[in-house]
N, C-alpha and C positions, 0 to 999 in steps of 0.2 A: 592219408592215403597218397594225397599227392607227394609229400616230402618221400615216403618210401620207393616213388617211382622216381623222384628226380634222384633218390640214393641210389638205384638201383643202374641209372640211365650214365652215372658218373663210374660206378663200379665196372660195370660194361666200356666206356669209354676208356677211363684207367688200365685196364686189363689188353684192350686194342694197343693202346700205345706202348705197354709193358714189350707186349709179342712182337710189334714193330720193330723197337729200338734192339730184344734180342737178338734179332735173324739179321739185322741189319750189318751188311759185309763192312769189315773196315781193315785197313792195310795197317799188318802188324809183323815185325820182324824178333824173333825169340831165340836163343841159343841154349845148347842144351847137350850135357854128353852122353852117349848109350855106348856100353864096350871101347869105353875108351878113346870113343872116336867124335871129334867137334863139330856137331850139325847146329847150322844156321837156317832155319825155318822162316821164310818170306810171303807173302800173302799180297797180292796186287789186286785193289778191288775194281782197279779201271781195266786190266784187261782179262779179270778172271783166272789167275793160275797163281800157282805154288808155285815157291822155286827153295830148292837146297844148297846146299853146299856139305860135304862130308871132306873134314881134315884127318887125314892119317899120314904118317911117317913124314912129314911136314910138306905132303901134295893135297892138294887139295882138287877135287870133282865136285861136278855142280848137277843138276837134276830138276828139269821142270815138267809139272803136270799140268795142263787145263783143266781146271774144274770152278762150280759155282762154291759160294763161302761157306765153310761147315765150322761150325761152333767150336768143334775140337781145336785142340795144341797138340805139339808133341806127338806127331802121328806117326815117326819112328820107334818103335817099341821094341826090335831086335835088331843086329846088326853081326851081318856074318861075314868071316875075312877067310877067302882062298888066296894060297900065295903060291911061285912057282921061280924061287930065287928074289931078283929084285922084280919081279911083274905080280899084281896082287888085282884082286878083285873085291872092290864092297857088296855086300849084298842087302838092301835096307830092307826090312819085313814091320809092316803094320795091316791093320784091318781095315782101314779106309780108304786109304787112296791106293792107285795101282803101282807099282815099284818095278823096276828091271836093275840087273847087275850095273855096274859102275869099275870099268877095268884103265888099269893104267900099264902099258906094254910100251915097253923101251923108252921111259920117260915120257909116254904121249898117249894123252888120254885117248883108247881106244874103244868101239862101241864091242859090246861084249862077243856078239856072232863072229868078229872078224881078229878073236885073238886068236895065238898060238895054241895048237892041239893041247900040249901039257897043260897048259891053265884052263882050255875049254871044257877037257874030259873033268873037271872039277866042279862046272856049274851044272848046277841042279837040272835035270831032264824036262822039268813042265818050263824052263825059261826057254830049250832050245828047239822046241815043238815046229817044223816044218807045216808050209800048206802043203795040201796036196795039189802036185802040178795034174792040169789037163794033156793032154797031146792031142791036137787036134792042129787039120792043116787047112788053110783056106789061099787060091792064091800062091803055094808056097810060101806061106807065112805061119810058122809054126804058133801055134796060139798054146798058153802053159794058162794063161786066165784071164778069166773073164769079168771080173768086178770091175772094168773101166770100159770107158766108151774111147775108140780109139777110131780114128779118121789119118790114112798112111798115103800121103801124096803120088799118085800113079803116073805123073807128068800129064794128063788131061783131065785130072780127077782124083776122086779119094775112094779108097778102100774102106768100109765101113764096118764097123765089127762091135758089136756089145753084148750084152749077160744073155741074149737069147738068139742073134742073127748076126748075117753080115752079109754084106750087097755089095757093089761096083755103084759109086755115084758117077756119071758122066760128066764133064761140065764144058771142054772146050775141044774145036774141031782138031787143033793141030796140037801136038806134044809141047810143054813146056818145063823148062829145066830148071828155072830158077823164078819160084813164087815169094817176093818180097811180101808182095800185100795180102799176110793173110792173119786172122787175130781173132782170137775169143773175147766174147761177153757173159754175160751171166749163164745165159740159155744157148747159146748157138757160135759158131763159127762162122766168120765171115771171111769171102774172096773176094776181089776187084775182077774184074772180067778181063780174061789174058788174052779173050780173041781179038782186042785190040793192041794197037802198038803203040804210042806215045801218050795217048790220055782215057781214061776207062770213064764212061756215062752210066753203067750196069755195077750192078753186085750183086753174088748168090749169098744165100744165107741158110745155113745147113741146122739144124735142131737136133743139139748133142743128145736129146735122149731117145731120139728115135729115126734120126738120117732124115726125115723131111725136107726136103728142098723146096724155097722158094729164090725167086729171083725180084732185083728191085731196079727200075730204069731211076736213075737220078735228074735233077732237072737242070745238072749242069755237067759240064769236063771238069775232070780233075787229072791232073798229069801223074805216070806211073813215079816220076823223081817224087815219091813221097813216101811216109809213114803213118803207122796206127803207134801212137804212145801212150795205148792204154784204153779202157773202161773202165765207166761206171753203172752197175747193174744190167741193163740192155742197150747202152747208148756207148757209142763206138765213136774214138776222136780222130781227128785226121789232119796231118800238118801238109800241106802243099808246099814242095820247096821252090817251086819254080813261081808258081804266083804269090808266092809269101802271105798265105792264108790258113788259118785253124775253121774245121768244119764238126760238128756235132751229128754225127748219124743213129737217128731211132732206128734201131734194128727191127723193131716189132712193125712199124708199118713203111721207113722205107723213106721218112722225112728228112731229109739235106740242110742243115743252115750254119749260116758262116755265123763265127762267135769271138769274140775277142780272145786271146791265147791264154792257156791257163794250163796249171798242172796240177794232178792228184797226187798228193805226199802223203801219206797214211788215213787216208781216212780226210783230209781238209782241200778246199780247192784252195790253190795262190795264184792268183793275176801275174804272167811275165808277160815282157815286150817280145813280140812275134816274129823279133830278132833273133834272139836266144833259143829258138825252137830250130829256126833252119839250117840243114844237114847237120843235127846234132845227135839225131835218133834219141833222143832222149824219152825215157819211159816212166809212167805214173808207178808210183811205190805202193805199195797195200799192206796194212798194217799187220802186222804176224809176231807170232810169240819164236818163231823157228825162223834162223837165217842159215841157209845153205849156201855154201861157195866152192867154189872149184879149181884148185891149185895145183899147176903143174900134174894135173892128172888125176889130183887127190880128193876125193870128197870130203867136204867136213859141216860139221852143224854146231853152232853156236846160238845158246837162248839171251832172246834180247839183248839188252847192251852189254851183255856177260864177253870178255875177252878170251873167254875158255872156249878150245876147240876140240871138240871132237871126232877125232876120226874113223868115219865110215867107211869108205873103198877106196880102191888103188885102181890103175889102169882105166879109167872113166876118160872115154873118149867127149861127153856132151852134157852137157845138163838140157832135159828136152822140155822141162815145165817143173815150177815149184807153184804149189796149189796148196794154201791152208799149211798144216804142217806134214805134207809129204813132200819128196822130192821124185822126180821123173829123170832116168837119166839110162846114158848109153852105153854101153861097154862091148867096142867092136860091131858085133850085129844083133847083138840081144838088148832088149829095152825092160829096164829093172824100176819098181817103186822101191821108197826105203820109206818106210812107218818108225817114228822113235820108238815105239811101245811093241813091234812085229819084227824089224828090220828089213832086211830087203828079200825082194819077191820076185823072181822071173816071170815076164809077162809075156813076150813077144818075142820073136826071132826071124830076122829075114836077112837074107844073103845080100840082097841089094845094099843093105845099108852096110856094110863093108867098104862102098865105093863113094854110097849118097848117100846122106844123110842132113845136110843143112834145110830146113822149114821141109821137113817130109814127114814131120812124127810130132801129129796132135794128140793130146789124151786129156779126157776128163772123167 
């Protein structure tokens, strides 16, 4: 009887070990051909994504899809091609991962919703569905989408708009046109007290998900000749250029601590000399699979370290925020968000942004 129990326990342990190894994620690269199109399929277990390249007519296009590891291989089961003279779109098809059309226009990789009309009309309608636009107005701001939280500077505070309310958050007695010391943390937006002139000893904290306002008195004065290099969770970092100091502000409780100079780079801390931060406005960098750049008014996306750039939109005024796989950007007086799977969506429109937009728009 004792031997039988040992045998049963051994079988169970072996089965558990088999299951662990069977489902354990692994890096891999696999090449195959579908409909004469060469495909290279890669999985990166450290960053949880699948990366594909497709070669057609000596042109290579790429695609990244964030996903947990799957035991499958050869996710592309069929490839469709649509063409208009030298321009073309490749449409990968498979039952496990989500794919989008990948297009080449004027010898440039172009997001499929932005291609010319002759090519676009050949793309299946299922890929071209647009989200229903709202038509609401608050304080002369036209609202087309409430999927995000918006905090819009109105010179003495913010207009706050989210999915179910809008309100005004008044902060300062006098109008302030240039507010540089505003920053995000994970859950909050933080702004220095602009009712002061040369230094501040108070900060305001606005909770992003509900607009609640709280103020904290600091235990020292910090010069406005400072900048926020970034945050980690709900701790905000401050570089005081005049005093040549770096501070860590716990935004949850208002505690301020002088610290050794350091930078947060792609998920890791690195100690640096304070002199290297003074007057440089160096910013923390955050780990992401998506890189957005604005070049001469044109918005591009490239994946990870790939040098292949996909053209997203042109005539862009400025980038407002990059968060995870999303980029929020302004075109004249209209705010948009781009999602790699859905394309660009119009969010807000405000005539004032034709004239003033720097440090005016915050979105989460």
